[in-house]
C-alpha angles and dihedrals in degrees: 000000000000091000090053092050091047090050091050091049092047093049090047093053093048093047092051094046093048093046095047093047090048091051096046103034146007090252121121109198122204120209106231101172143018128184138165111225142164099207114162092218143016123216119199143166111217133029124343123190121186127196120180129212122222129181130055092354122030123208144104146244121226117199114196115188136174114247093236091056091045089053091052093049089050090051088053092050101041099027094225135111123234099026118195119254089249090056092049093049091047092053094046091048089053092045091055091043091055093044092048094046091050092048090051088052091049091051090050091054095045103036104015091241119152110212131166125206125228123220111278125261115211136197133182126193148071126308094004108183120205118188114223100180117157090018129117104209146178127206125214117193119201133191127205135174088258102045143299137288139176138211119210112194117190141170133193113270118254 
């Protein structure tokens, strides 16, 4: 039963990522890795956006994205070269907000869970460390022609 649930969750995340990228850009991501982990922290160089879930199930989604890919996505959205860092962070925040909202909708359809998403938090830099204590999480790594990104989906234990 747990394997079936994990497969449904995994398929939901992929479906949402592929659909959102198709709607916002001309990028077709390919999932290159999936792993369940219970790491207490994530370290990343680039942009990190975090959206939390509240409601019947509490958790969060972390989107980690390379700056070069974030710049290209921003070019697709705004149609201009050399976007400012503020523009890039705004686009990636919205990207994660849309992905998280769509995943919450998928989980409602599949599991009947009502979850609300919080506004995104966003960080840009080197060696960003995000603590994920008390969270059971899964990481999805994606590759595109313009760079890589990951989605870390986690829920409170219990």
